[in-house]
C-alpha positions as CSV (number, residue, x, y, z in Angstrom):
1,M,17.1,-39.5,-18.8
2,S,14.0,-38.4,-20.5
3,T,13.8,-41.7,-22.6
4,C,13.6,-43.7,-19.3
5,F,11.1,-41.5,-17.3
6,V,8.0,-39.3,-17.8
7,D,8.3,-36.2,-15.6
8,Q,4.9,-35.2,-14.0
9,V,3.4,-33.2,-11.2
10,A,1.4,-35.4,-8.8
11,T,-2.3,-34.6,-9.3
12,R,-5.2,-35.6,-7.1
13,E,-6.3,-38.2,-9.8
14,I,-2.8,-39.9,-9.9
15,L,-2.7,-40.1,-6.1
16,L,-6.2,-41.5,-5.9
17,R,-6.2,-43.9,-8.8
18,V,-2.6,-45.0,-9.3
19,T,-0.4,-44.5,-6.2
20,N,0.2,-42.3,-3.3
21,V,3.7,-43.6,-2.4
22,C,7.0,-43.9,-4.2
23,G,7.6,-47.2,-5.8
24,V,11.1,-47.5,-4.2
25,C,11.2,-46.0,-0.8
26,Y,7.4,-46.0,-0.1
27,S,7.5,-42.3,1.0
28,D,4.3,-40.4,0.7
29,L,3.6,-38.5,-2.5
30,H,1.7,-35.3,-2.1
31,E,-0.5,-33.3,-4.6
32,G,1.9,-30.8,-6.5
33,D,5.0,-33.0,-5.9
34,P,7.3,-33.6,-8.9
35,I,7.0,-37.3,-9.6
36,Y,8.7,-39.5,-12.3
37,Y,7.2,-42.4,-13.9
38,D,9.8,-45.2,-14.5
39,L,9.0,-46.7,-18.0
40,Q,11.3,-49.7,-17.4
41,H,9.7,-50.9,-14.1
42,Y,6.2,-49.2,-14.4
43,R,6.2,-47.3,-11.2
44,Y,6.2,-43.7,-9.9
45,L,9.2,-42.4,-8.1
46,C,9.7,-39.4,-5.8
47,Q,12.3,-36.9,-6.8
48,E,15.0,-38.2,-4.5
49,C,14.7,-41.9,-5.6
50,Y,14.6,-40.6,-9.3
51,E,17.9,-38.7,-8.9
52,K,19.6,-41.7,-7.2
53,L,18.4,-44.0,-10.1
54,C,19.5,-41.7,-12.8
55,E,23.0,-41.6,-11.3
56,K,23.1,-45.4,-11.8
57,M,21.6,-45.7,-15.3
58,N,23.2,-45.5,-18.7
59,E,21.5,-43.9,-21.7
60,Q,19.8,-47.2,-22.6
61,C,18.0,-47.1,-19.2
62,E,20.1,-49.9,-17.8
63,V,21.1,-49.8,-14.2
64,L,25.0,-50.1,-14.0
65,E,25.2,-50.6,-10.2
66,E,23.0,-53.3,-8.7
67,E,23.8,-52.7,-5.0
68,G,20.3,-50.9,-4.6
69,L,19.4,-47.3,-4.5
70,F,20.2,-46.9,-0.8
71,G,23.4,-49.1,-0.7
């Protein structure tokens, strides 16, 4: 899903200036963690939420299942 997300590594700058929590589950993000910027919803996701969201998306970045990430 590279057209839907930007893969990054959490840096000190990202964590201090943008966010230090996942945009979906609000779990803490730590320096060095793999993080994913959701280009459709303008938020950073942890790896677990990114993987769950990818399973529910088509190639046009549309969510096919609306039950929620944890449903």
